Structure formats: C-alpha cells, structure tokens
N, C-alpha and C positions, 0 to 999 in steps of 0.2 A: 206442653205450652204451645199456644196457637201462634204467638208472635215469632216470626223468624227474622233475625237480624242478618246483616251481611257478614258472612264468615268465609274463610278460605275453603276451597274444595277439599272434601275428605274430613273436615272437622265437624263433629256432631255437637249440636248445641248443648244437649243435656249432659253429654260426657264432659264438655268443657266447663260447664257450670259446676258440675260435681267436683272436678279437679280444682277449680278456683276456690270452692268452699274449703276443701281440705287444706290447700296451701295457705289460705287466709287465716283460718283458725289456728293452724300451726304457727303462723307468724305472730298471731296474738299471744300464744303461749310463750313464744321466745321473748317477745318484748316485755310482757308482764313479769316474767321471771327475772330478766335483767333489771327492770325497774324496781323490783322488790328485793334485790340483792340475793335472789335464790339461784340455784344451779339451773341453767337453761336446759331444755330438752334437746334431743337429737344430737347430743355430743358436742355442742358448741362450748367454747371456753367460758368459764364463769366470770373472769375479770371484766369489769366495765371500764376499760381505759378510754380516754378521750383525747383525740388529736385535733388541733385547730389548724385547718388548711385554708386555702383561699376562699372556699365557699362556707366556712364556718366549722362548727364542731362535727366530727365524725366519730362515732362510738363503736365499740364492739357490737352493740345491738344492731346498728345500721348494717354492718358487714355480715353479721350472721343472717339477718333476714334477707339481705341481698342474695347471699349464697343459697338459702333455702328456696327462694322464689325462682331464681334462674335455673338452678339444677332441677327443681321440681317440674317446671314447664318443659325443659329440654327432655327430661326422662319420660314424661307423660305423653309428649307429642313429638317423637323423634323425627317424623317425616313431615311435620307441618311446614308449609312454605312461608314461615315468618322469621323475622330477625328480633333479637332481644336486646333492648337498650335500657339501662338503669342509670340513676344518678351516680352510682358508684363506679360504673364502667364507662361513663360518658367521656372522661378525659382521654381514655385510650381509643375510643371508637370514633369520636367526632373530630372533624377537621374544619376549620373556619370556612364558611361559605360552601361547604360540600355536603349536601343531604346524603343520608345513607341510601344505598341502592336496595330498597326494600318496598315492595308493594304493600306488604303487611308487616307492621312493626309494633311490638309490645314496648310501651314506655312505662317504666316502673319507678316508683319512689318507695324504697323499703322503709323509710321513716320520714314522713313529712311532719315537721314540727320538732326537730331534734332538741332545740333549746327547751321547749315545753316538756319533752320527755325527760331531759336531764334535770329540770327544775321540779319535776314531780307534779305538774299541774294535771296530768292525765289527758291533756288536749293535743294529742298527736294522732297520726293516721298512717295508713299504708295505702298507696295508690297503684292501681294497675289499669292500663288503658290499651286497647287494641286499636291501632290506627291503620286506615287504608289510604294510601296516598298521603294527603296532608290533613285528614280529618278523622276523628275517633268514631268507631262504630260500636264499641263496648267499653264500659267503664266500671271499675270496682273500687269502692272506698271502704276500707275497714277502719272502724274506730274500736280499738282493743278494750279500752276501759269500760265504756258503756255496753260493750259487746254488741255492736251494730255492724252489719255487713250490708252495704248498699250496692245494688246492681243497677246498671243502666244499659239497655239494649236499643240500638238505633237501626232503622230499616236500611239505611245507606249512609255514605259518608257526607252527603250534601247537607248544608245547614238547613235546619227546619225539618229534617226527616222525621217521620213518625217514630215513636219510641214507646218503651215500657220501662218503668223503674219501680223498684221496691226495696225494702230492707228485710233482712232476716236476723233472727237471734240465733244463738248457738244451737238451740233445739230444732232449728229449721222452720219455725213458724214465720210466715210472711206477712208484711204489713205494707200497704201502699204509701206512696208519698202523699203528703197532705199540705199543699201550698196554701198560704193564707189568703183570706178574702179581701185584704186591704188593697185599696186602689189609689187613693189620693196621696200625692207625694208627701204631704205633711203628716200622714199617718204611718208611712213606711218605717220599718225597723231596720236599721243598719247593723250588720255584723262586721266588726273590725278587729284588727290586731291590737294587742297591748303595746307592741313595738312596731317598727317599720312605718312610723307616722311622722312626716316632716311638715313644715309649715304650708307647703303647697297643697298637700292632701287636706290639712285642716281647713284651708281656704276653700277648697273644692267642696268639701262636705258642708261647710256653712252655706255656700251658694246653692246647694241642692235643697236646702230647707226641709230636711227630713224630720222624722219623729224621734223615737228613742234609739239608743245604741246599745248593742251587746258586745262584749269583748270575748273573743274566742281565739285559740291558738292557730292550729294548722288550717290550710286552705280547705282540706277535706272536711274538717270540723265545721268551718264556717258554712260551707255549702250544705252540710247536713242540717244546720239550723234553718236554712231556707226550705229544705225538703220536708222538715217537720212542721213548718208553718210558724216557727218561733221568730224568724227574721225574714226580711224580704229582699235585701240586696247586700252585695259586697262589692267594694271598689278597690282595684289595685292600680296604683299610680307609681310608675317607675321612678326611682330616685337615683341613689348612687349605684344601685344594681337593679336588675330586672328579674322577675320570676322566670323559671325555666319550664320547658315542655312538661317535665315530670311533676311539676307543681299543679299544673292546670288541666292536663288532658283527661284524667279520670274524673275529677269533680265536674268538669264541663260536660262530659258524656252523660253522667248520671242526671245532672240538672236538666240538660236538653231533653233527655228521654222522659223526664217527669213532666215536661211541658213548660219548663222555665227557659230563660234566655241567658246567653253568655257571649259577649261580643266586645269589640273596641267601641269607644264612645262615638265614633263616626258610623257605627253599624257594621263595620267590616268583621267577618267571622274570624275567630282564632284559627291559625294554621300551624301544623306541626311538621317536624323533620324538614325544615326549610334551609338548614345549613348552619345556623348559629345556636339553636336550642333555646333561644330567648323568647319570652312573651312580654315584650316591652310595650310601653304606651299607657293609655288610660283604659283599663278593662273593667267592664261592669257585668256582674252576674246578678240576675234578679228572678223573681217568681213569675215575671212575664207581662202582666197587664199594663204596667207603667213603664215598660222598658224603653220604648221609643221616646217618651217624654224625658226619662232620666238621661238618655244619651244626648238629646238635644240640649238639655240644661248643662250637662257636663262639658260638652263641646264648646258651648258659648262661654262658660265660666273659664275653661282652660285658655281660651283665646285672650282673656284679660289677665289671668294669673301668670301664665307663661307663654306669651305669644311665640308661635313657631313650634311649640311642643308637638311631636308626632303622636297623634292619637292612636 
C-alpha cells in the first residue's frame, strides 16, 4: 500500500490492518451468533441478557465484543504506545473535564445501534478509531449483517488531511467508496434515524429543503450509505442527550478519508478526548460538494429554531 497514514512508532500498517481484519470478522461472528440465538464462538456465554443502564440497553453481545476487541488489541500490540477506551469502559476511565493522558487513543464502540441489534433490524455496527491528540487518523466501521468492513486512513490528524478509504468483504476483496454525484441541496438524499428525532430536528430538516430520506439505524450504517452513494448527508442534533466520541470517531475518519466532510454546522471540526466524551451540537456529515452550503443553511435555521443553541 502506497498511502502511509500517521501511526505510532513501531506499528506496521499492514500488520495493523491484518489484525484489525481478524478482530472485526471475529466480532461479526460473535454478534451474528448472539443475534441468531446460537452459541457464540471463542467461549463467550450463550445467554443474551439485557440490562438497561443510564445509556440504554447493554447486552451480553456488547460485553463479549468489547472483551474480544480490547484483549485482542492488547495481545497483538503489547508495546504499542496507545491507550484503549471503549463505550463499555468509559465510566471507569473518564472523569468530567479531564482528557485521558494519551497521545494515541483507540476509541471503540463494540456495538453501535444496540436497539437495532436487539430488534433484529440488522442495522448495527462496530466502530474502531485511532485518535492522535484530538483527531482521528484511522477509522474502521464493521457492518456484520451485509458483511462490509470499511477502512479509512488519514495522512495526519488535521482536518482536511489526505486520505484513502475502501470497504472489504469477508473474502478480502476491496471496493472503493463511491460518493454520489448529486450537488443541489434539493436533490440530496438524507439518511436519518427511525428514532432520536424531535421537533427541532424536523424543523431543521424542513429548512434545509432536501430531497428524499432514508431511514437507517447506527451511525456507522448511516455513513456507509453515504460512502456507497445511496445517501448524501446525515444530521445529528443534540436533544436530551448527545452522541459520544465512540459514536462518531470511526465513521468520521472513514468519511473524511473518502473525501467527504463531517463537522459542526459552524464549520468547526469534531474533536475527541476533550474531557467529557460528548459530541454535542449540530453535526453534519456529507459527501462534500454541498457541505459549506448545508452548514450555512443549518446555522441560519438553528438561529431561528433555537436561538443560542451551541452549534
């Protein structure tokens, strides 16, 4: 591979990608077994119990994949100068207002779209992102049901860095991202959640005057529709709660690497490991060409819909 992303000293790109493939397809096998009521591989318990905590449902599948990924990365790269953070370990690792002391940080979501997983829609994902400082340099989005593994490599942590993105199937065949040629806002296809939509978001989407809308579950799944050219943008508007670092880091990295854009509505880039783990505000992910116009429209609309709302 000619493209060389920013990586820690001593970490070989091909070795890292090979290990990520192994871990991700293993995670897919674990999740699909739980979802089908089958005995999961690698010795994980078969019962799919569900606990409802402050952040929503947490299943045995979340915990199994979390263990699989964290232990796998630690064993494969015992000397790597990075820290591992996941949605399932965040409560123990994070302190309000205090970023983790790590130049290199893995941010993992072992199961993005837990409700979709439990409801059997198949629209769930696994996210892995390597962050340097406050910005991602590598992202991986696994979609177990369609068996798509998306990679995004960025030349450096700065916004707008050159990148390379592709998807692989389980056989290892590679396919490039294929962003749509649509340009006019009235032609753009929105990908949105079936849930997490309040009246402010409905008002914002109406003000943007977009074209068609697709409903897809996880953030990783939404961004994948943009990468395939099936949709052109996704809008996240904080309501009672805000998405977290592990929701956004990996999908953002892959989309940016493919040439798309992901930012706040005022154009500010997303930043990670800032001390609260939140990705609050009005966030817009798009295929790129209309991004500046979409941000301008969204900022103007939010000034009327919810004056003072922090973009």
